[in-house]
N, C-alpha and C positions, 0 to 999 in steps of 0.2 A: 520641759520647754525646748529640748534638743539644741540647746546652746553649746558652742565650743568653748575651750579654755579662755580665749581672748575675750568672747561676748559675755561669758559668764562672770569674768573678773571685772569687766566695765560696769556690769549691773551691781555687782557687790560694792565696788567702789562708789557708785553713785547712791547707793542706799546706806553708805556710811560703815561698810563692813570692810574688813581686810581681805584682799584677794590672795588666791592660792595659785602661785605661779608654777610650782611642780618643778621637776628636773628635766632638761633636755638630754636625751639620748643622742648625742652628736653622731655617734657611729651606726645609728639605726639606718637600715636599708632604704627606707623612704626618704631619708635625709642626705642622699647622695648628691642631690642638686645644691645643698647648703655646703657640703664639704668641697665641692668643685668651685663654688664661687669664693670660698674663703682661700682656697689654694691659688685661684687667680688673683685674689687681692693680696696675698703674701708675695706672689711673684712680682706684681706690679710695684711693691714698696721696696724690693730689693734695689739698692744694696743696704737701705735703712733697716736695721735689725727690728723684727716684727714677731709678735707671737699672737694667736688665737687662744681666748680663755672663756671658760663659763662664768656664771655667777660666782662660784666658789673659788675663783681664780686658779682652777685646775688648767694647766696648759694643754690644749687640744692639737694644736699645729706650731710649728715654728718655721720661719723662713731662713734661707741660706745666710743673709746677712747676719741674722742673730747667732747662728752657729759659728760663722766665721769670727765674730766679734769676740764671743766669750771663749772660744778655743784659744785665744792668745793668752788669756790669763786664768783659766780654770782648766783643770785636767779633764780631759775627755771622759774618764771614769765618773768623776763627779757631775759633769754637764749631762750625761747620758741619763743619769738617775733623776734628773729635775723634772718634776710632774706638777709642781704647784708654785705659781709666780710669787705669792706671799712668802711661802716658805724659802723660796729662793732668794728674796729680799731681806729676809731676817737672818739668813746664814752667812756667817763672816767666811765660810768656804765656798759661799756662792757669790751672789751680787752684792752682799751686805758690805764688803770691803770696798766698794767702787762708788757708794753714794755719799755725796756732800750733805752734811747735816742728817746723817743717818739716824740718830737718835729721834729727831723731829719727825722724820718720814715714818718710822715704825710707830710713833705715837698716833700720827694721824690715821695710818691704816688701822691701828686697834680701836680708835674711836669710831671709825666707819663700821668696823665688824661688831662692836658693841651696840651701835645704832641699829645695825641690820638685824642683830638676833633680838633686840628688844621689839623690833617691828614685826618680824616673821614668827619668833618662838619656834624656830626650826632647829630640832636637835643637831643637825649638822652644822647650822651656823653658830650655835652656842658651843659646840665642840671646837669648831675653828678658833672662836675668839679665847676660849679658856686656854687651849693649847699654845696659841702664841702669845698669850699674856703672860705665861709662866716660862716663856723662852728666855734663856740665861742672859741674851743680849738686850732685852727691853729695859729701859731706865725705869727706876723705881717711881719717879714721877711723871710717867707717861700721861696720865689723866689730866695733870696740870699743864704739861706741855702742849697736848691736843688743844685744850680748851682756849688756849691763847692763839691758836693757828686756825685759820679758815681752811676748810677743804679745798684741795687743789686737783685740777685734771693732769697735772705734771709735776715732775720734780727733777732735780739736776743730778747727773751722775758724771764722775771723772773715771775715765777709762784709759789705761796705759796702752797707746799704739806706737809699737816700734820705739819704745823708751820714752815716749813724750806724753803727759797727761792732756787729754782732751775732753773737753765738757760736752755733755749731751743732755738734751731734754727728753725725759720719758713721759710721752704723751698717751693718755688712755681715752679711747673712744668706744661707744656702744652701738651695737647693731641690735635694733629691736622692731616689732611690729609697728604698724601706723596706728594712729588714733591718740585722744586727748590724754590717755593714761598709758602711753607706750611702754614706759619702763616698769610698770606694775602688771600689764595685762598678760604677761607671758613670760617664759624664760627668755633670757637675752644672751647674745654672744658679744664678747668684747675683744677689741684689738689694741694691743699695747705696743708702741713704736718708739724708737730711739732716733731723734734727730740731732745731728751735730749742731753746736751753737755756732761754730764757723761754717758758713754757708759753702765756702770754697773748699772745705775739707773732702777729698776724694775718698770715698769708701769701696770703690769698686774692687780692691784687693781682697776684701772681706768674702766675696762670692767665688773667688778663684780657688782652684784645687779640689782635691777629692774631700768633700764635706759629707758628713753623715750624722745623724742623730735619730732615735726611735720616732720622734714625733716630725720629721722633715720628710714628707712625701712626694717631693719632686727633685 
């Protein structure tokens, strides 16, 4: 029928079958336009820390605010090696030591991975679920914890800024194709942004100075 991935998946969903979203090669030459628009989005979000991720939570891009924020609490050697946001959140050497209600957050993430793996039956999703479920920092009762909690698009983090703990909301948003089954008709791109709970908090200092990271492209 010469249908593209989006229209094929809409047809499958309408017929009661699971779609096949595939993987998006974010760095493919033909997606230069997407990389440019994501760079512009990250620049516009500065000084609020933000990252661009794929469906597997692999970090594709970061902005200056994100690098400036975590440079204050995490060594550059560790930060430069961060490639997956879920693993970053699970690690006590990463963002794990900054999250309020950390065990509940990990439990909800694992439940979402469990549900995704059941839905997709993808080896990649199953491997991620199994690897993070066996992480040393996961509470033994994560299933019970997650069952008591509703999934949320955000969670709170506390970050030490110049000796003071400041609260942030970590907000997740999805960029996908248009249509009635937008989140299932093709691979999506996600942006995670940290917003200070105190609207008067000046974060401009996060973007100052010489900042570098393998995934910072401007």
